[in-house]
Legacy VTK file of the C-alpha trace (Angstrom):
# vtk DataFile Version 3.0
C-alpha trace
ASCII
DATASET POLYDATA
POINTS 88 float
19.434 -10.859 7.883
19.112 -13.848 10.313
17.913 -12.602 13.625
18.552 -14.391 16.962
15.528 -13.564 18.991
17.810 -13.413 22.151
19.306 -10.302 20.748
17.736 -6.742 20.707
18.028 -4.328 17.824
18.515 -0.572 18.076
18.101 2.075 15.624
21.585 1.812 14.233
20.838 -1.740 13.143
17.904 -0.551 11.136
20.071 1.323 9.064
22.108 -1.576 8.196
19.602 -4.180 7.925
16.058 -4.643 6.909
13.693 -6.622 9.552
10.439 -8.329 9.208
7.510 -6.660 11.028
7.337 -9.385 13.752
11.122 -8.299 14.697
10.534 -4.771 14.899
7.195 -5.235 16.940
9.463 -7.097 19.398
11.914 -4.526 19.548
9.733 -1.480 19.492
10.845 -0.025 22.888
14.178 0.163 21.517
13.404 2.024 18.388
12.099 5.122 17.330
9.235 5.083 14.918
10.530 7.961 12.662
13.695 5.648 12.235
11.808 2.697 11.568
9.691 4.387 8.870
12.785 5.902 6.842
14.785 2.662 6.931
12.455 -0.238 6.940
9.868 -1.468 4.075
6.710 -1.711 6.092
3.125 -2.706 5.334
-0.133 -0.637 6.015
-0.922 -2.507 9.080
2.389 -2.101 10.733
2.086 1.600 9.671
-1.487 2.073 11.421
-0.847 -0.251 14.385
2.518 1.284 15.302
3.824 4.313 13.193
0.602 6.377 13.327
-0.643 5.348 16.405
-0.059 7.721 19.556
0.496 5.140 21.836
3.775 4.555 20.328
4.828 7.807 19.745
6.795 9.050 22.369
9.447 11.315 21.037
8.296 14.675 19.638
9.879 13.536 16.156
7.456 10.608 16.295
4.441 12.474 17.111
5.072 14.768 13.916
4.806 11.784 11.742
1.860 12.323 9.252
0.381 10.262 6.176
2.360 12.539 4.137
5.487 11.366 5.888
4.612 7.710 5.280
4.057 8.186 1.679
7.190 10.091 1.187
9.257 7.156 2.765
6.941 4.228 2.278
6.626 4.763 -1.807
5.258 1.348 -2.345
2.071 2.090 0.044
-0.685 3.056 -1.862
-2.391 6.474 -0.626
-6.160 5.798 -1.101
-5.670 2.170 0.499
-3.762 3.775 3.487
-6.682 6.582 3.969
-9.088 3.531 3.818
-7.630 1.562 6.378
-7.251 4.490 8.633
-10.812 5.379 8.250
-12.066 1.813 8.963
LINES 1 89
88 0 1 2 3 4 5 6 7 8 9 10 11 12 13 14 15 16 17 18 19 20 21 22 23 24 25 26 27 28 29 30 31 32 33 34 35 36 37 38 39 40 41 42 43 44 45 46 47 48 49 50 51 52 53 54 55 56 57 58 59 60 61 62 63 64 65 66 67 68 69 70 71 72 73 74 75 76 77 78 79 80 81 82 83 84 85 86 87
């Protein structure tokens, strides 16, 4: 989907479209981490820097996200690679 940087996206948009991590990052204040996790294809860096980062976990549902949730919704992510990155 083409994204105009003048527009912001919300959780509802995530259920309808895929966005690159740059767009997601620009819109974090409008998005719930658990919705991002469930609806978008994410890379390990985004998962570590945002999804599993306490700084961005505001809602209770976000604070409950753990590595098992990540692996459940992001099936392309390798568990060992994720764990190794988390331990760096």
